[in-house]
N, CA and C atoms of all chains as a GROMACS GRO file, in nm:
protein
  597
    1MET      N    1   0.243  -1.844   0.586
    1MET     CA    2   0.380  -1.830   0.535
    1MET      C    3   0.473  -1.943   0.584
    2ASP      N    4   0.416  -2.025   0.667
    2ASP     CA    5   0.487  -2.143   0.713
    2ASP      C    6   0.524  -2.229   0.592
    3PRO      N    7   0.647  -2.279   0.582
    3PRO     CA    8   0.684  -2.360   0.464
    3PRO      C    9   0.591  -2.480   0.443
    4GLU      N   10   0.522  -2.522   0.552
    4GLU     CA   11   0.429  -2.635   0.539
    4GLU      C   12   0.287  -2.587   0.507
    5GLY      N   13   0.262  -2.456   0.520
    5GLY     CA   14   0.129  -2.400   0.493
    5GLY      C   15   0.105  -2.389   0.343
    6TRP      N   16  -0.018  -2.343   0.306
    6TRP     CA   17  -0.052  -2.341   0.162
    6TRP      C   18   0.029  -2.236   0.086
    7LEU      N   19   0.042  -2.115   0.144
    7LEU     CA   20   0.116  -2.009   0.074
    7LEU      C   21   0.266  -2.040   0.074
    8GLY      N   22   0.315  -2.077   0.192
    8GLY     CA   23   0.457  -2.110   0.203
    8GLY      C   24   0.492  -2.231   0.118
    9GLY      N   25   0.400  -2.330   0.116
    9GLY     CA   26   0.423  -2.450   0.035
    9GLY      C   27   0.424  -2.419  -0.114
   10LEU      N   28   0.327  -2.332  -0.156
   10LEU     CA   29   0.322  -2.292  -0.297
   10LEU      C   30   0.451  -2.220  -0.336
   11TRP      N   31   0.494  -2.128  -0.248
   11TRP     CA   32   0.614  -2.049  -0.276
   11TRP      C   33   0.737  -2.140  -0.285
   12LYS      N   34   0.744  -2.231  -0.188
   12LYS     CA   35   0.860  -2.322  -0.185
   12LYS      C   36   0.860  -2.412  -0.308
   13GLY      N   37   0.739  -2.455  -0.349
   13GLY     CA   38   0.732  -2.538  -0.469
   13GLY      C   39   0.774  -2.463  -0.593
   14ALA      N   40   0.742  -2.332  -0.598
   14ALA     CA   41   0.772  -2.253  -0.718
   14ALA      C   42   0.917  -2.207  -0.720
   15THR      N   43   0.970  -2.169  -0.603
   15THR     CA   44   1.104  -2.109  -0.602
   15THR      C   45   1.210  -2.200  -0.542
   16GLY      N   46   1.166  -2.300  -0.464
   16GLY     CA   47   1.263  -2.391  -0.403
   16GLY      C   48   1.316  -2.344  -0.269
   17SER      N   49   1.274  -2.225  -0.225
   17SER     CA   50   1.320  -2.174  -0.095
   17SER      C   51   1.201  -2.122  -0.017
   18PRO      N   52   1.207  -2.123   0.117
   18PRO     CA   53   1.093  -2.073   0.195
   18PRO      C   54   1.074  -1.924   0.178
   19ILE      N   55   0.950  -1.881   0.202
   19ILE     CA   56   0.917  -1.739   0.183
   19ILE      C   57   0.962  -1.654   0.302
   20LEU      N   58   0.974  -1.718   0.418
   20LEU     CA   59   1.017  -1.644   0.537
   20LEU      C   60   1.160  -1.594   0.520
   21PHE      N   61   1.188  -1.478   0.578
   21PHE     CA   62   1.321  -1.416   0.574
   21PHE      C   63   1.365  -1.379   0.433
   22THR      N   64   1.268  -1.347   0.346
   22THR     CA   65   1.301  -1.298   0.212
   22THR      C   66   1.230  -1.164   0.192
   23PHE      N   67   1.275  -1.088   0.092
   23PHE     CA   68   1.212  -0.959   0.063
   23PHE      C   69   1.068  -0.979   0.016
   24ALA      N   70   1.046  -1.082  -0.065
   24ALA     CA   71   0.909  -1.109  -0.111
   24ALA      C   72   0.817  -1.138   0.008
   25GLY      N   73   0.871  -1.206   0.108
   25GLY     CA   74   0.792  -1.237   0.227
   25GLY      C   75   0.749  -1.111   0.300
   26ILE      N   76   0.841  -1.015   0.315
   26ILE     CA   77   0.801  -0.894   0.387
   26ILE      C   78   0.709  -0.807   0.302
   27VAL      N   79   0.721  -0.818   0.169
   27VAL     CA   80   0.626  -0.745   0.083
   27VAL      C   81   0.485  -0.801   0.104
   28ILE      N   82   0.472  -0.933   0.102
   28ILE     CA   83   0.341  -0.996   0.121
   28ILE      C   84   0.286  -0.963   0.260
   29ALA      N   85   0.372  -0.968   0.361
   29ALA     CA   86   0.328  -0.938   0.497
   29ALA      C   87   0.282  -0.792   0.507
   30SER      N   88   0.359  -0.701   0.448
   30SER     CA   89   0.323  -0.559   0.453
   30SER      C   90   0.191  -0.533   0.382
   31ILE      N   91   0.175  -0.596   0.266
   31ILE     CA   92   0.050  -0.579   0.191
   31ILE      C   93  -0.068  -0.629   0.273
   32THR      N   94  -0.052  -0.746   0.333
   32THR     CA   95  -0.162  -0.805   0.409
   32THR      C   96  -0.205  -0.714   0.524
   33TYR      N   97  -0.106  -0.660   0.594
   33TYR     CA   98  -0.147  -0.583   0.711
   33TYR      C   99  -0.180  -0.437   0.676
   34SER      N  100  -0.156  -0.396   0.552
   34SER     CA  101  -0.194  -0.261   0.512
   34SER      C  102  -0.326  -0.256   0.435
   35ILE      N  103  -0.384  -0.373   0.407
   35ILE     CA  104  -0.508  -0.376   0.327
   35ILE      C  105  -0.618  -0.286   0.386
   36PRO      N  106  -0.646  -0.293   0.517
   36PRO     CA  107  -0.753  -0.206   0.569
   36PRO      C  108  -0.722  -0.057   0.551
   37PHE      N  109  -0.594  -0.020   0.563
   37PHE     CA  110  -0.556   0.121   0.548
   37PHE      C  111  -0.572   0.167   0.403
   38ALA      N  112  -0.562   0.074   0.309
   38ALA     CA  113  -0.580   0.109   0.168
   38ALA      C  114  -0.728   0.110   0.131
   39LEU      N  115  -0.799   0.013   0.186
   39LEU     CA  116  -0.937  -0.010   0.143
   39LEU      C  117  -1.034   0.096   0.193
   40GLN      N  118  -1.021   0.133   0.318
   40GLN     CA  119  -1.122   0.221   0.377
   40GLN      C  120  -1.128   0.361   0.312
   41PRO      N  121  -1.014   0.433   0.296
   41PRO     CA  122  -1.024   0.566   0.230
   41PRO      C  123  -1.074   0.556   0.087
   42MET      N  124  -1.033   0.449   0.017
   42MET     CA  125  -1.077   0.434  -0.123
   42MET      C  126  -1.227   0.408  -0.129
   43ARG      N  127  -1.274   0.322  -0.041
   43ARG     CA  128  -1.417   0.289  -0.040
   43ARG      C  129  -1.500   0.414  -0.009
   44ALA      N  130  -1.450   0.493   0.088
   44ALA     CA  131  -1.521   0.616   0.124
   44ALA      C  132  -1.526   0.711   0.005
   45ALA      N  133  -1.414   0.720  -0.069
   45ALA     CA  134  -1.409   0.809  -0.185
   45ALA      C  135  -1.503   0.760  -0.295
   46PHE      N  136  -1.507   0.631  -0.316
   46PHE     CA  137  -1.594   0.575  -0.420
   46PHE      C  138  -1.741   0.597  -0.386
   47GLU      N  139  -1.773   0.585  -0.258
   47GLU     CA  140  -1.913   0.601  -0.217
   47GLU      C  141  -1.961   0.745  -0.231
   48LYS      N  142  -1.865   0.840  -0.230
   48LYS     CA  143  -1.903   0.981  -0.241
   48LYS      C  144  -1.934   1.023  -0.384
   49ILE      N  145  -1.897   0.940  -0.480
   49ILE     CA  146  -1.922   0.977  -0.620
   49ILE      C  147  -2.072   0.977  -0.648
   50ASP      N  148  -2.115   1.079  -0.716
   50ASP     CA  149  -2.257   1.092  -0.750
   50ASP      C  150  -2.301   0.973  -0.837
   51PRO      N  151  -2.398   0.896  -0.793
   51PRO     CA  152  -2.441   0.779  -0.872
   51PRO      C  153  -2.492   0.817  -1.010
   52ARG      N  154  -2.537   0.943  -1.025
   52ARG     CA  155  -2.589   0.985  -1.156
   52ARG      C  156  -2.478   0.985  -1.263
   53LEU      N  157  -2.354   1.014  -1.216
   53LEU     CA  158  -2.241   1.010  -1.311
   53LEU      C  159  -2.222   0.870  -1.366
   54ILE      N  160  -2.228   0.774  -1.276
   54ILE     CA  161  -2.208   0.635  -1.318
   54ILE      C  162  -2.325   0.588  -1.405
   55GLU      N  163  -2.444   0.630  -1.365
   55GLU     CA  164  -2.563   0.593  -1.442
   55GLU      C  165  -2.554   0.652  -1.584
   56SER      N  166  -2.511   0.778  -1.592
   56SER     CA  167  -2.497   0.842  -1.724
   56SER      C  168  -2.395   0.769  -1.809
   57ALA      N  169  -2.282   0.733  -1.746
   57ALA     CA  170  -2.178   0.662  -1.820
   57ALA      C  171  -2.229   0.529  -1.872
   58ARG      N  172  -2.308   0.462  -1.790
   58ARG     CA  173  -2.363   0.333  -1.832
   58ARG      C  174  -2.463   0.351  -1.948
   59ILE      N  175  -2.546   0.454  -1.935
   59ILE     CA  176  -2.645   0.480  -2.042
   59ILE      C  177  -2.575   0.515  -2.173
   60LEU      N  178  -2.460   0.584  -2.160
   60LEU     CA  179  -2.385   0.622  -2.280
   60LEU      C  180  -2.306   0.506  -2.339
   61GLY      N  181  -2.314   0.391  -2.274
   61GLY     CA  182  -2.258   0.272  -2.334
   61GLY      C  183  -2.122   0.228  -2.284
   62LEU      N  184  -2.076   0.287  -2.175
   62LEU     CA  185  -1.944   0.246  -2.124
   62LEU      C  186  -1.955   0.113  -2.049
   63SER      N  187  -1.855   0.031  -2.066
   63SER     CA  188  -1.852  -0.097  -1.995
   63SER      C  189  -1.807  -0.072  -1.850
   64PRO      N  190  -1.836  -0.166  -1.757
   64PRO     CA  191  -1.793  -0.146  -1.618
   64PRO      C  192  -1.644  -0.114  -1.602
   65PRO      N  193  -1.552  -0.184  -1.673
   65PRO     CA  194  -1.411  -0.145  -1.658
   65PRO      C  195  -1.385  -0.002  -1.708
   66ALA      N  196  -1.453   0.037  -1.816
   66ALA     CA  197  -1.435   0.173  -1.868
   66ALA      C  198  -1.493   0.276  -1.772
   67ILE      N  199  -1.605   0.242  -1.708
   67ILE     CA  200  -1.663   0.334  -1.607
   67ILE      C  201  -1.564   0.352  -1.493
   68PHE      N  202  -1.504   0.242  -1.453
   68PHE     CA  203  -1.408   0.248  -1.343
   68PHE      C  204  -1.288   0.336  -1.380
   69LEU      N  205  -1.235   0.316  -1.500
   69LEU     CA  206  -1.113   0.389  -1.540
   69LEU      C  207  -1.141   0.534  -1.575
   70ARG      N  208  -1.255   0.561  -1.640
   70ARG     CA  209  -1.278   0.696  -1.694
   70ARG      C  210  -1.370   0.783  -1.611
   71VAL      N  211  -1.445   0.722  -1.519
   71VAL     CA  212  -1.536   0.802  -1.436
   71VAL      C  213  -1.499   0.794  -1.288
   72ILE      N  214  -1.489   0.672  -1.239
   72ILE     CA  215  -1.470   0.655  -1.094
   72ILE      C  216  -1.330   0.696  -1.049
   73LEU      N  217  -1.227   0.648  -1.118
   73LEU     CA  218  -1.090   0.681  -1.076
   73LEU      C  219  -1.061   0.831  -1.079
   74PRO      N  220  -1.093   0.902  -1.187
   74PRO     CA  221  -1.064   1.047  -1.186
   74PRO      C  222  -1.142   1.123  -1.079
   75ASN      N  223  -1.261   1.073  -1.044
   75ASN     CA  224  -1.343   1.143  -0.944
   75ASN      C  225  -1.308   1.105  -0.800
   76SER      N  226  -1.221   1.009  -0.784
   76SER     CA  227  -1.185   0.970  -0.646
   76SER      C  228  -1.035   0.980  -0.626
   77ARG      N  229  -0.974   1.075  -0.697
   77ARG     CA  230  -0.829   1.089  -0.690
   77ARG      C  231  -0.780   1.118  -0.547
   78ASN      N  232  -0.855   1.203  -0.476
   78ASN     CA  233  -0.813   1.239  -0.341
   78ASN      C  234  -0.814   1.119  -0.246
   79GLY      N  235  -0.918   1.039  -0.256
   79GLY     CA  236  -0.927   0.921  -0.171
   79GLY      C  237  -0.816   0.822  -0.199
   80ILE      N  238  -0.784   0.807  -0.327
   80ILE     CA  239  -0.678   0.714  -0.365
   80ILE      C  240  -0.543   0.767  -0.316
   81ALA      N  241  -0.524   0.900  -0.325
   81ALA     CA  242  -0.400   0.960  -0.276
   81ALA      C  243  -0.388   0.943  -0.125
   82ALA      N  244  -0.499   0.962  -0.053
   82ALA     CA  245  -0.497   0.943   0.092
   82ALA      C  246  -0.463   0.799   0.126
   83SER      N  247  -0.519   0.710   0.048
   83SER     CA  248  -0.492   0.568   0.068
   83SER      C  249  -0.344   0.538   0.045
   84ALA      N  250  -0.288   0.595  -0.062
   84ALA     CA  251  -0.147   0.573  -0.094
   84ALA      C  252  -0.056   0.629   0.016
   85ILE      N  253  -0.091   0.747   0.068
   85ILE     CA  254  -0.011   0.807   0.176
   85ILE      C  255  -0.011   0.715   0.298
   86LEU      N  256  -0.131   0.669   0.334
   86LEU     CA  257  -0.142   0.583   0.452
   86LEU      C  258  -0.058   0.456   0.436
   87VAL      N  259  -0.072   0.392   0.321
   87VAL     CA  260  -0.001   0.265   0.300
   87VAL      C  261   0.150   0.288   0.296
   88PHE      N  262   0.192   0.392   0.224
   88PHE     CA  263   0.336   0.417   0.211
   88PHE      C  264   0.399   0.446   0.347
   89LEU      N  265   0.340   0.539   0.420
   89LEU     CA  266   0.399   0.578   0.549
   89LEU      C  267   0.386   0.466   0.652
   90HIS      N  268   0.277   0.393   0.645
   90HIS     CA  269   0.257   0.281   0.735
   90HIS      C  270   0.363   0.173   0.710
   91THR      N  271   0.390   0.146   0.583
   91THR     CA  272   0.490   0.044   0.549
   91THR      C  273   0.630   0.092   0.583
   92LEU      N  274   0.655   0.221   0.562
   92LEU     CA  275   0.787   0.277   0.592
   92LEU      C  276   0.818   0.265   0.742
   93GLY      N  277   0.716   0.280   0.825
   93GLY     CA  278   0.738   0.273   0.969
   93GLY      C  279   0.710   0.138   1.029
   94ALA      N  280   0.677   0.040   0.944
   94ALA     CA  281   0.642  -0.093   0.996
   94ALA      C  282   0.761  -0.156   1.066
   95PHE      N  283   0.732  -0.220   1.176
   95PHE     CA  284   0.842  -0.281   1.252
   95PHE      C  285   0.811  -0.426   1.291
   96GLY      N  286   0.703  -0.444   1.367
   96GLY     CA  287   0.673  -0.576   1.423
   96GLY      C  288   0.657  -0.684   1.319
   97VAL      N  289   0.574  -0.659   1.221
   97VAL     CA  290   0.545  -0.762   1.120
   97VAL      C  291   0.670  -0.791   1.035
   98ILE      N  292   0.750  -0.687   1.011
   98ILE     CA  293   0.872  -0.705   0.931
   98ILE      C  294   0.972  -0.791   1.007
   99LEU      N  295   0.987  -0.761   1.136
   99LEU     CA  296   1.082  -0.836   1.218
   99LEU      C  297   1.037  -0.981   1.232
  100MET      N  298   0.906  -1.000   1.244
  100MET     CA  299   0.854  -1.134   1.265
  100MET      C  300   0.867  -1.219   1.138
  101VAL      N  301   0.835  -1.160   1.024
  101VAL     CA  302   0.835  -1.238   0.899
  101VAL      C  303   0.973  -1.239   0.832
  102GLY      N  304   1.040  -1.123   0.839
  102GLY     CA  305   1.166  -1.111   0.765
  102GLY      C  306   1.290  -1.122   0.850
  103GLY      N  307   1.276  -1.106   0.979
  103GLY     CA  308   1.396  -1.106   1.063
  103GLY      C  309   1.481  -0.984   1.034
  104SER      N  310   1.610  -1.002   1.038
  104SER     CA  311   1.701  -0.890   1.011
  104SER      C  312   1.818  -0.939   0.928
  105VAL      N  313   1.790  -0.972   0.804
  105VAL     CA  314   1.896  -1.019   0.713
  105VAL      C  315   1.950  -0.897   0.639
  106PRO      N  316   2.077  -0.858   0.664
  106PRO     CA  317   2.130  -0.737   0.598
  106PRO      C  318   2.122  -0.747   0.446
  107GLY      N  319   2.071  -0.642   0.386
  107GLY     CA  320   2.061  -0.639   0.240
  107GLY      C  321   1.938  -0.706   0.184
  108GLN      N  322   1.863  -0.776   0.270
  108GLN     CA  323   1.742  -0.845   0.220
  108GLN      C  324   1.617  -0.803   0.295
  109THR      N  325   1.620  -0.817   0.427
  109THR     CA  326   1.499  -0.784   0.504
  109THR      C  327   1.528  -0.682   0.614
  110ARG      N  328   1.650  -0.635   0.623
  110ARG     CA  329   1.683  -0.540   0.730
  110ARG      C  330   1.646  -0.400   0.685
  111VAL      N  331   1.521  -0.365   0.709
  111VAL     CA  332   1.472  -0.231   0.669
  111VAL      C  333   1.510  -0.131   0.778
  112VAL      N  334   1.482  -0.004   0.751
  112VAL     CA  335   1.534   0.102   0.838
  112VAL      C  336   1.474   0.097   0.979
  113SER      N  337   1.348   0.055   0.991
  113SER     CA  338   1.290   0.049   1.127
  113SER      C  339   1.360  -0.057   1.211
  114VAL      N  340   1.395  -0.168   1.149
  114VAL     CA  341   1.467  -0.274   1.220
  114VAL      C  342   1.610  -0.228   1.249
  115ALA      N  343   1.670  -0.156   1.154
  115ALA     CA  344   1.806  -0.105   1.174
  115ALA      C  345   1.809  -0.004   1.289
  116ILE      N  346   1.707   0.080   1.299
  116ILE     CA  347   1.700   0.177   1.410
  116ILE      C  348   1.688   0.102   1.542
  117TYR      N  349   1.602   0.002   1.544
  117TYR     CA  350   1.583  -0.078   1.665
  117TYR      C  351   1.716  -0.142   1.707
  118GLU      N  352   1.788  -0.198   1.611
  118GLU     CA  353   1.914  -0.264   1.644
  118GLU      C  354   2.020  -0.163   1.688
  119ALA      N  355   2.019  -0.045   1.627
  119ALA     CA  356   2.115   0.059   1.666
  119ALA      C  357   2.089   0.103   1.810
  120VAL      N  358   1.963   0.117   1.846
  120VAL     CA  359   1.930   0.156   1.985
  120VAL      C  360   1.968   0.044   2.080
  121GLU      N  361   1.940  -0.080   2.039
  121GLU     CA  362   1.973  -0.194   2.124
  121GLU      C  363   2.123  -0.203   2.153
  122THR      N  364   2.204  -0.163   2.054
  122THR     CA  365   2.349  -0.169   2.071
  122THR      C  366   2.407  -0.034   2.114
  123LEU      N  367   2.321   0.054   2.163
  123LEU     CA  368   2.359   0.185   2.220
  123LEU      C  369   2.423   0.278   2.117
  124GLN      N  370   2.395   0.257   1.988
  124GLN     CA  371   2.446   0.348   1.884
  124GLN      C  372   2.339   0.454   1.857
  125TYR      N  373   2.324   0.542   1.953
  125TYR     CA  374   2.215   0.640   1.944
  125TYR      C  375   2.234   0.739   1.828
  126GLY      N  376   2.359   0.771   1.799
  126GLY     CA  377   2.386   0.864   1.688
  126GLY      C  378   2.339   0.808   1.555
  127SER      N  379   2.371   0.680   1.534
  127SER     CA  380   2.331   0.614   1.410
  127SER      C  381   2.178   0.604   1.401
  128ALA      N  382   2.115   0.570   1.515
  128ALA     CA  383   1.969   0.560   1.517
  128ALA      C  384   1.905   0.695   1.486
  129ALA      N  385   1.962   0.802   1.544
  129ALA     CA  386   1.907   0.936   1.520
  129ALA      C  387   1.923   0.977   1.374
  130MET      N  388   2.039   0.943   1.316
  130MET     CA  389   2.062   0.978   1.175
  130MET      C  390   1.962   0.908   1.083
  131MET      N  391   1.938   0.781   1.112
  131MET     CA  392   1.843   0.706   1.027
  131MET      C  393   1.701   0.760   1.045
  132SER      N  394   1.668   0.797   1.169
  132SER     CA  395   1.535   0.854   1.193
  132SER      C  396   1.520   0.986   1.119
  133LEU      N  397   1.626   1.068   1.124
  133LEU     CA  398   1.622   1.198   1.056
  133LEU      C  399   1.613   1.180   0.904
  134ALA      N  400   1.679   1.075   0.853
  134ALA     CA  401   1.676   1.051   0.708
  134ALA      C  402   1.536   1.018   0.659
  135LEU      N  403   1.452   0.965   0.749
  135LEU     CA  404   1.315   0.930   0.709
  135LEU      C  405   1.227   1.054   0.692
  136LEU      N  406   1.262   1.159   0.767
  136LEU     CA  407   1.178   1.280   0.765
  136LEU      C  408   1.164   1.342   0.626
  137PRO      N  409   1.278   1.376   0.558
  137PRO     CA  410   1.261   1.436   0.425
  137PRO      C  411   1.192   1.344   0.326
  138ILE      N  412   1.213   1.213   0.340
  138ILE     CA  413   1.147   1.118   0.248
  138ILE      C  414   0.995   1.128   0.263
  139CYS      N  415   0.950   1.131   0.388
  139CYS     CA  416   0.806   1.140   0.414
  139CYS      C  417   0.751   1.273   0.362
  140TYR      N  418   0.826   1.382   0.385
  140TYR     CA  419   0.778   1.513   0.339
  140TYR      C  420   0.773   1.518   0.186
  141ILE      N  421   0.875   1.462   0.122
  141ILE     CA  422   0.876   1.463  -0.025
  141ILE      C  423   0.757   1.385  -0.079
  142PHE      N  424   0.728   1.270  -0.017
  142PHE     CA  425   0.614   1.189  -0.062
  142PHE      C  426   0.483   1.265  -0.044
  143LEU      N  427   0.469   1.328   0.072
  143LEU     CA  428   0.347   1.407   0.098
  143LEU      C  429   0.334   1.520  -0.004
  144LEU      N  430   0.449   1.584  -0.035
  144LEU     CA  431   0.449   1.695  -0.131
  144LEU      C  432   0.407   1.647  -0.270
  145VAL      N  433   0.462   1.534  -0.311
  145VAL     CA  434   0.429   1.479  -0.443
  145VAL      C  435   0.280   1.448  -0.452
  146VAL      N  436   0.228   1.384  -0.347
  146VAL     CA  437   0.085   1.349  -0.347
  146VAL      C  438   0.000   1.476  -0.345
  147HIS      N  439   0.045   1.576  -0.269
  147HIS     CA  440  -0.030   1.702  -0.264
  147HIS      C  441  -0.034   1.768  -0.401
  148ARG      N  442   0.080   1.765  -0.471
  148ARG     CA  443   0.085   1.823  -0.606
  148ARG      C  444  -0.005   1.747  -0.702
  149LEU      N  445  -0.006   1.615  -0.686
  149LEU     CA  446  -0.088   1.533  -0.776
  149LEU      C  447  -0.237   1.557  -0.755
  150THR      N  448  -0.276   1.583  -0.632
  150THR     CA  449  -0.419   1.598  -0.602
  150THR      C  450  -0.464   1.743  -0.604
  151LYS      N  451  -0.371   1.837  -0.624
  151LYS     CA  452  -0.405   1.978  -0.620
  151LYS      C  453  -0.505   2.018  -0.727
  152ARG      N  454  -0.494   1.952  -0.842
  152ARG     CA  455  -0.580   1.989  -0.955
  152ARG      C  456  -0.723   1.939  -0.938
  153SER      N  457  -0.739   1.842  -0.846
  153SER     CA  458  -0.873   1.786  -0.828
  153SER      C  459  -0.961   1.881  -0.747
  154PRO      N  460  -1.080   1.918  -0.797
  154PRO     CA  461  -1.164   2.013  -0.725
  154PRO      C  462  -1.232   1.952  -0.602
  155SER      N  463  -1.255   1.820  -0.601
  155SER     CA  464  -1.326   1.759  -0.489
  155SER      C  465  -1.232   1.734  -0.371
  156MET      N  466   2.514   0.489   0.994
  156MET     CA  467   2.405   0.513   0.900
  156MET      C  468   2.396   0.398   0.800
  157ASP      N  469   2.282   0.327   0.801
  157ASP     CA  470   2.265   0.210   0.715
  157ASP      C  471   2.185   0.251   0.590
  158TRP      N  472   2.257   0.286   0.485
  158TRP     CA  473   2.190   0.332   0.362
  158TRP      C  474   2.114   0.220   0.293
  159ILE      N  475   2.168   0.097   0.305
  159ILE     CA  476   2.101  -0.016   0.239
  159ILE      C  477   1.964  -0.040   0.303
  160ALA      N  478   1.960  -0.029   0.438
  160ALA     CA  479   1.832  -0.046   0.508
  160ALA      C  480   1.732   0.061   0.465
  161LEU      N  481   1.783   0.183   0.450
  161LEU     CA  482   1.697   0.293   0.406
  161LEU      C  483   1.643   0.266   0.265
  162PHE      N  484   1.731   0.222   0.178
  162PHE     CA  485   1.691   0.190   0.041
  162PHE      C  486   1.588   0.076   0.039
  163LEU      N  487   1.612  -0.026   0.122
  163LEU     CA  488   1.519  -0.139   0.128
  163LEU      C  489   1.382  -0.095   0.180
  164SER      N  490   1.383  -0.004   0.278
  164SER     CA  491   1.256   0.047   0.332
  164SER      C  492   1.177   0.118   0.223
  165LEU      N  493   1.247   0.203   0.148
  165LEU     CA  494   1.180   0.276   0.040
  165LEU      C  495   1.126   0.181  -0.066
  166LYS      N  496   1.210   0.084  -0.101
  166LYS     CA  497   1.170  -0.014  -0.202
  166LYS      C  498   1.047  -0.092  -0.155
  167LEU      N  499   1.050  -0.134  -0.029
  167LEU     CA  500   0.936  -0.208   0.028
  167LEU      C  501   0.809  -0.123   0.028
  168ALA      N  502   0.824   0.002   0.072
  168ALA     CA  503   0.705   0.089   0.080
  168ALA      C  504   0.648   0.117  -0.058
  169LEU      N  505   0.736   0.141  -0.155
  169LEU     CA  506   0.688   0.170  -0.291
  169LEU      C  507   0.621   0.048  -0.355
  170VAL      N  508   0.685  -0.068  -0.339
  170VAL     CA  509   0.629  -0.190  -0.398
  170VAL      C  510   0.495  -0.223  -0.334
  171ALA      N  511   0.490  -0.217  -0.199
  171ALA     CA  512   0.364  -0.250  -0.130
  171ALA      C  513   0.254  -0.152  -0.168
  172THR      N  514   0.289  -0.022  -0.176
  172THR     CA  515   0.188   0.079  -0.212
  172THR      C  516   0.137   0.055  -0.353
  173ALA      N  517   0.230   0.031  -0.446
  173ALA     CA  518   0.190   0.012  -0.586
  173ALA      C  519   0.099  -0.110  -0.600
  174ILE      N  520   0.138  -0.220  -0.539
  174ILE     CA  521   0.057  -0.343  -0.552
  174ILE      C  522  -0.080  -0.322  -0.488
  175LEU      N  523  -0.080  -0.261  -0.369
  175LEU     CA  524  -0.209  -0.241  -0.300
  175LEU      C  525  -0.302  -0.149  -0.378
  176MET      N  526  -0.244  -0.044  -0.437
  176MET     CA  527  -0.329   0.049  -0.513
  176MET      C  528  -0.390  -0.021  -0.634
  177ILE      N  529  -0.309  -0.101  -0.703
  177ILE     CA  530  -0.357  -0.169  -0.823
  177ILE      C  531  -0.460  -0.277  -0.789
  178VAL      N  532  -0.436  -0.348  -0.678
  178VAL     CA  533  -0.525  -0.460  -0.644
  178VAL      C  534  -0.650  -0.413  -0.572
  179THR      N  535  -0.635  -0.322  -0.476
  179THR     CA  536  -0.751  -0.289  -0.391
  179THR      C  537  -0.844  -0.185  -0.454
  180ALA      N  538  -0.797  -0.105  -0.547
  180ALA     CA  539  -0.887  -0.004  -0.606
  180ALA      C  540  -1.009  -0.068  -0.674
  181PRO      N  541  -0.989  -0.168  -0.761
  181PRO     CA  542  -1.109  -0.232  -0.819
  181PRO      C  543  -1.194  -0.302  -0.715
  182LEU      N  544  -1.129  -0.364  -0.616
  182LEU     CA  545  -1.205  -0.434  -0.511
  182LEU      C  546  -1.289  -0.335  -0.431
  183ALA      N  547  -1.227  -0.224  -0.393
  183ALA     CA  548  -1.299  -0.123  -0.315
  183ALA      C  549  -1.412  -0.062  -0.397
  184CYS      N  550  -1.392  -0.058  -0.528
  184CYS     CA  551  -1.495  -0.002  -0.615
  184CYS      C  552  -1.614  -0.096  -0.627
  185LEU      N  553  -1.587  -0.224  -0.630
  185LEU     CA  554  -1.695  -0.322  -0.641
  185LEU      C  555  -1.773  -0.335  -0.511
  186TRP      N  556  -1.707  -0.302  -0.400
  186TRP     CA  557  -1.769  -0.320  -0.268
  186TRP      C  558  -1.905  -0.249  -0.256
  187PRO      N  559  -1.912  -0.119  -0.291
  187PRO     CA  560  -2.044  -0.056  -0.276
  187PRO      C  561  -2.141  -0.085  -0.390
  188CYS      N  562  -2.119  -0.188  -0.463
  188CYS     CA  563  -2.211  -0.237  -0.566
  188CYS      C  564  -2.232  -0.137  -0.680
  189ARG      N  565  -2.139  -0.047  -0.702
  189ARG     CA  566  -2.163   0.057  -0.801
  189ARG      C  567  -2.164   0.005  -0.944
  190LEU      N  568  -2.093  -0.100  -0.968
  190LEU     CA  569  -2.084  -0.146  -1.106
  190LEU      C  570  -2.176  -0.264  -1.135
  191ARG      N  571  -2.260  -0.297  -1.037
  191ARG     CA  572  -2.345  -0.414  -1.056
  191ARG      C  573  -2.478  -0.379  -1.121
  192SER      N  574  -2.514  -0.451  -1.222
  192SER     CA  575  -2.641  -0.440  -1.295
  192SER      C  576  -2.695  -0.297  -1.301
  193SER      N  577  -2.823  -0.279  -1.273
  193SER     CA  578  -2.880  -0.144  -1.284
  193SER      C  579  -2.892  -0.078  -1.147
  194ASP      N  580  -2.850  -0.149  -1.043
  194ASP     CA  581  -2.861  -0.094  -0.908
  194ASP      C  582  -2.735  -0.013  -0.877
  195PHE      N  583  -2.747   0.118  -0.878
  195PHE     CA  584  -2.628   0.202  -0.862
  195PHE      C  585  -2.606   0.245  -0.718
  196THR      N  586  -2.696   0.214  -0.631
  196THR     CA  587  -2.676   0.251  -0.490
  196THR      C  588  -2.692   0.127  -0.403
  197CYS      N  589  -2.611   0.119  -0.301
  197CYS     CA  590  -2.618   0.003  -0.213
  197CYS      C  591  -2.738   0.010  -0.120
  198SER      N  592  -2.784   0.136  -0.094
  198SER     CA  593  -2.888   0.152   0.006
  198SER      C  594  -3.023   0.101  -0.041
  199SER      N  595  -3.044   0.103  -0.173
  199SER     CA  596  -3.177   0.064  -0.221
  199SER      C  597  -3.194  -0.087  -0.219
   0.00000   0.00000   0.00000
């Protein structure tokens, strides 16, 4: 992400500004460091699918993309939901990588974890507590939505 | 209470989750060799 590096250089060439301290920068950083949390539950779910289902789909003439969309994805809904929960909550609570790549630019990269850190640093404990409490219902709502989405899946 | 920071956090989490789900699902699916030729299991 260094402006002289390949990614930073490409970004700077395309947009004219460095990628560091921008919202796009923290999105890329968050994605990079959440990849293992997304990949592992999904891979485990895909491996649990009965190979005979895939074999049958192939024999019936489905192409690999169609097998993926019509057989594999519906049968691994729970794993994908677990993966989404992990990535969402992990990104919501991310602190170090966000501060390092994005800094604390109000309105651009100052996310709630950084805001809580700064509130505690400036002894505004009430504000920090309020922001922490505001995260709770968001997390519960997300968990509830994912639970509702995966409820219909028998596996 | 910094509502903008809260909104940015949500936006970041949703965007990162959406991109990761779209990008990593096919990659994770290809990993165990399930869609390759006639070999449907990695163990064989």
